[in-house]
C-alpha positions in Angstrom: -187.3 63.5 3.5 -186.5 62.0 6.9 -189.6 59.9 7.3 -188.5 56.9 5.3 -185.6 54.8 4.3 -184.5 53.2 1.0 -182.9 49.8 0.9 -181.0 48.4 -2.0 -181.1 44.6 -2.3 -179.1 42.4 -4.5 -179.6 38.7 -5.1 -176.6 36.8 -6.3 -178.4 34.4 -8.7 -175.2 32.7 -9.8 -174.4 31.7 -6.3 -178.0 30.6 -5.5 -178.0 28.4 -8.6 -174.9 26.6 -7.2 -176.5 25.8 -3.9 -176.9 22.1 -3.3 -180.4 20.7 -2.6 -179.4 20.5 1.1 -178.4 24.1 1.1 -181.7 25.2 -0.5 -183.8 23.2 1.9 -181.8 24.3 5.0 -182.3 28.0 4.0 -186.0 27.4 3.2 -186.5 25.6 6.6 -185.2 28.7 8.4 -188.3 30.5 7.0 -190.9 27.8 6.5 -191.6 24.4 7.7 -191.3 22.6 4.3 -192.7 19.2 3.7 -192.3 15.9 5.6 -190.0 14.7 2.9 -187.8 17.8 2.8 -187.5 17.7 6.6 -186.5 14.0 6.4 -184.0 14.8 3.6 -182.3 17.5 5.6 -182.1 15.1 8.6 -180.3 12.6 6.4 -183.1 10.0 6.5 -183.1 7.4 3.7 -185.9 8.2 1.3 -187.5 6.1 -1.5 -187.0 7.2 -5.1 -190.4 8.8 -5.5 -189.8 10.9 -2.3 -186.4 12.0 -3.6 -188.0 13.1 -6.8 -190.5 15.2 -4.8 -187.7 16.7 -2.7 -185.7 17.7 -5.8 -188.7 19.4 -7.4 -189.6 21.1 -4.1 -186.0 22.3 -3.8 -186.2 23.9 -7.2 -189.4 25.7 -6.3 -187.9 26.9 -3.0 -184.6 28.0 -4.8 -186.7 30.2 -7.1 -188.6 31.6 -4.2 -185.4 32.3 -2.2 -184.1 34.3 -5.2 -187.3 36.3 -5.5 -187.3 39.4 -3.2 -191.1 39.7 -3.4 -191.4 36.5 -1.3 -189.9 38.5 1.6 -192.1 41.6 1.4 -195.1 41.4 3.8 
């Protein structure tokens, strides 16, 4: 059939698990705004301990979403 295309996608989960928090947030911010704290972290601002904990937990959520192809299908 000439009216459609098949695309094969591969997610390298091992590589994604090795991304730093900064890597994850930078990639996520290319797609979404993120939070005030994640934006401040990427800029290199000094954050209090409670904000760093929020950034770390957000980064793990974002990492999982970046590895999930369904997040990119409209």
